[in-house]
N, C-alpha and C positions, 0 to 999 in steps of 0.2 A: 529422492532427487530435489533439490531447493534452488528450480526455473526462474526467473525475476523476466523473462523479455523472451516473446514471441514476437515475432513474425504472421500474418494470416493472410487467406485472402477470403471474402466473405461476398456469393451469391445470395440472393436472395430468387424464389421460385418464377419459372417460366409457365404465364399463362394460358392456360388450358384454348386449344381451336374452339373454335364454333364449330356448330352441326351443319351439313348440311341435306338437307330431309323434307320429305313432306310426306302426307298427308293418307294415308292407302287404308281404310276398315268399309268393309261390307257391306253397307249399304250409306256409304256415303260420296255422293257423288263431284266426281272434283275439286279434292280435298287438298286444300293449298302446303305453302311451305308450314314448317313444323321446327323447325332443324334449335339447336337450344345454344343458350350462353359455352363456351369454356370458362370452368370454373378457375380462380381467384391465385396467382400463385402466395409460394408462403414467405411471407414475413421472417427479417433477423429481428429479433431482441437482443439483448442485453442485459444477464440479470444479476445478484452479487450474491453470492452465497458463504455462509461468514465460517460454514462448514466447507468451505474449500482456502490453502495460506498455499497453497504459490499456483502454480502457471502447465507444473510437469504436462499435464493431463489431457494437452498440449500435444507432446510430444511425437514424433511421427503428422504431426496432425499440417499440414500446411496452404489445402482447400477444404473450408466446409460450403455448405452448399445448403438450400430449403430446399424442399422440395415443387416440381413442378406441379402443376394444375391439371385434373380428367382433359380432356376434350368433350365437347357437349354434347348430347343425344337425342334421339328424336322424341317428337310427344310434349316437345320445347322441352326437357329435363338436360340443368344444368349439371358441370362438369361439378366431382367435391374440388373443393381448397385445400393448394398442399400445405403441410400439416409446417409452423410457424420451428425455427430455428433457433432454439433460448441455445446462446453462448456466457455457455456462466464463471466467472469472475470469481478474486476474493477480493473482499472490502481493500480500499485503496487502489485499485487497478485504474490506469491512463490510457485513456484509445488515442493513438496518433494515427493519422492517412502520413502514411506511409511518405509520400510524394511530397507532401505543403513541409509535414512536417505540423499540424497544426491538431490540437490539443480536443480531440471531438468531446469525447465524456471526462470528467474524471468520481469515478463513482468509487463514493463513500459508503453510502450506506446498507445495512445489508436486509435483503432482499425487495431492494429497491431493482424499477425494469424499465425498461429506454426499449424506444423500435430506432433501428439502427435502420435500416432495410426493406420497399414495400416492397412485394412481389408485385408479380407483374398483373396487371388486370386479364380476366380471361378475354379470349374474341367475340365479338356477338355471333348467334348462328342466321341461316339464316331467311327464320319467321320476321326478320328487326328488315329485309333489306325488300318485303312489298309493296305495293305499290298499284298504283291502279293498268298505273303501263305496263307494270315488269309484275305476272304472278305467279311465275315458278321462275327464282332468281337462282341458280343454279354456285350463287360465291354467299359465303361465311368469311369472316377475319378472322384470321391469328394470332396467338394468343400474344403480348404481351412482354418484352422480353426482360426479364432481372437485372437485377446493379450487381455489379461488381466491384466490387473498393479495396485494397490491398491496405494492409491497419499496421500498424503495430500496437499491441497488449504492456504494456508494464505499469511495473509489480515496484509501488515505492509502502512500503509499510508503515500504519498507521501507529504513534504509540505518545506515550507523554513523554516520557524521559529516555533523553539515548543518551547509555555509553563512549564515554571517545574515550583510547588514552593508547599507551606502543602494546604491540603484543605479548601477552605473559604480563600484566600486573593484577588479574585475577579480577578482569571481567565474569566475566562467565561461574568464574566462583559467586561474586554478587549476585547475578541473579538468578542462582542456584539459591542461597541462604537466604533470601529474601520475598521470592516471587516460586508458585509451578511448573516454572522451565527446568528443564533438566538435560542443558546444554553438558558436550562432553568439554570435561574438565582435568587438563592436563599438565607435567610440569613443563613442556617447550614452547617453543613457541608459532602462531597463532594452530592454534589449538583451533580455535572457533570458526569453520573458510564459510561459512552460512550465518544468515542473520538470525538471532534468535527473539523470541515476544514472550512477553509470561505478568501474569495479573501479579500486582505488588496488593494484601491487604493493608490494608488502616484502620484497626473497629470495623467494626458488624456493616457500613453500610456502606462505609466511603474505600472507593481503590484507584490506582493507576497503572497503566500499562509502561514496565520498558522496553527495553531494546538494544539489542546486544547486537553490535558488530561486527568484524573483524577487524585486526586490530592495526592502526595507522603508523606509518613511519615516517623519516621523514623522507620525502625525497616524493613523498605517493600520488604526485598531484602532477609528478615526472612520472609518473607506470611502475614505480615500486612498491610491492609488497601485495597488498588484499584490498585492505581495505577501504581505498579507491575507489575500488568497485562498486560499493555495499551502503556510498554516504547517501547515497538520495532517499537512501533506505530509513533517513533522518530526519532528511530533509520537513519531514511533516512535523515533528516532531516541536512540543510545546517546546522544552526547556533541555537541559544536556546538560551532561554529567561529571569532569572532567576529573578520568583517577589518576595520577602522578602519585609512582612506586616509592617512594620511602625511603626502602631501599639498597634502590640501583645504583649502580655505578655513575648512575648518567646523575646531576643538578635536577631538584623537579623546579626551579624556575624555568632550566634546558630542554624538560623535557614541556611541560608547560606551553611555553611559548612556539616551540614548533607545531604543537599540535594543533595552535591557534592556526599559526600562519599559513598548512594547512588545507583547516578552512573555510581560510577568508582563499583560500587559494579556488576552488571547488568552487565557494557556494559566498559570496557576500552577504545576504539571508542569515542564511546560515548559521556568518559570523557573530547575526548579532543577535543570537539568541537571550535569552536567558540564559544562567547557567551556577552548576554548584560546584566546589573540588572534593572529590574524597584522598588523605593520600590512607594506600594503599599501603599493606603490606607491614602494622606496626610494628607485627606481635618478628618479624624474622631481626628489631631491633633491639640494644638494655628497655626499656620503659624510659632512662636520662637520657638517650640518646633520639630517642623518635622526639621526644616531647622537645633536646634543644634543633634539634630542623626540621622540627614542626612552624612553631619559633619562627625560627628563622625567616621560611619559604613566606608568612605569613605578614611579617617586616618588605620583606625583595616588594610584593605586594603592594608597597605601598599604604599598611594595613596594621591595627593594636588589637591586641590578641584580645576578643571581649571576657567578662568577670564574669559572666550566667547566663544557662543560655534557656530559651521554651520552648527548647526542641528534645531534651534531657540526655548532654553531649555530658559525656563521664570526663569532670571539675581532672580526672587528671589525667591529661591530656590539650594544650590548645587548639585552640577553635578559634573563629573567628566568625563573626549571626550582622546581617545585616541590621537594626533596628527597627520593627516594623513602631510605625509612624503614629502611634495613636489609635493604631489597629486598624489606620484604612488599611493594609496590603502593599500599600507603592514600593516602590524600592525603582536603587541606580540597577541599571540592564546591563552601564559598564562595568559596576563590580558582581564578586561571585556572591549572590549567596547567603554562600556559608565553607568557611576551610574544615572538614573537622580528620581526624586519623578515621584509621578502620582500621578491624580484624576483621574478614569473618570467619576465617577459624577459627578463632575463639569469641568469634560474638561481641570483637568491643565497640560500642555504639553504631550498633550496626541500628538498632530500634529506632537511637535518635535518627540516623539517616535518614529510613524509612516514614522519621512524621520532620522532620524539614523536607522532604524532598516535596511530600503530598500538601506540604505548606504553599512553595516553589509554582505546582502547577493550576495548586490553588488560586494564588498569581494571575497567573498570567495565564489560566480563564477566564480573568473577568477584566 
């Protein structure tokens, strides 16, 4: 089960009570106070673990509490400190104060630990209160209470490329073709109900991470469909790949305009991400029809088809690439980095797409 948002009440441990005790030993006269201190309450930490991918392990857990400190004992023995509580979360988790809405932590790196709440201090035993005027103190401090905070854990997946498209345009097929992800693939809309991540290898030592989210439809910003609920999972992505169905009854320019509009309504920052465009399902049309529609779409965006490809796009279909200005890897982010017809089934332009996206991600990283 994929869970990406939970609300928790976290409480650090209470400090242990100080001890009231007096020294009573044979051959020791007038033994004084020797009550020990209480133990410190347990702290609460957040720890990032790359082996955890969702927040589903918090299902049914609304209150998490660290262990209390133990009371002090005689002979000035300090009580045992409470064990700390480690809240394990996947990379990309934000910790948000429920009352104020403030983002307290943005937990990104595997293995990172941060203390969130300190446990209460243990109370002092009566040994500390002896004096010349009070040689038999019969009181000790109570332990300090722990701290309680209500927080929201909000998981936003971390990826380099986010796939954006209408339902059933081939996003799941593409990510299963180019990466190690194995999402469900079927011939009906909203096959993808939860976000998926896949690692795309480019050569022996280079790779990037691709994120697939449920399809977006027109009116998503008004609550229609599933995509808007998961758009926050591609907020962290450096780049976007718009997937436009070349064989759809809906015009390609219309598809692109609707997707851009819904992204802009959701987040202006996400709307301005660098992007590329893949024209999917080119195998569903004849090559001549696919070529004609691809060229028309490129020109509708005010662009001209490119003559040759540095990414290895096949010459059998029109495509567009931004020129690499003398190897600087600088480009116009308001325009697509490339536009290319693809077929995940026939592997048309799939290798070129992989290399093109890697170049886009590398430029975005710089």
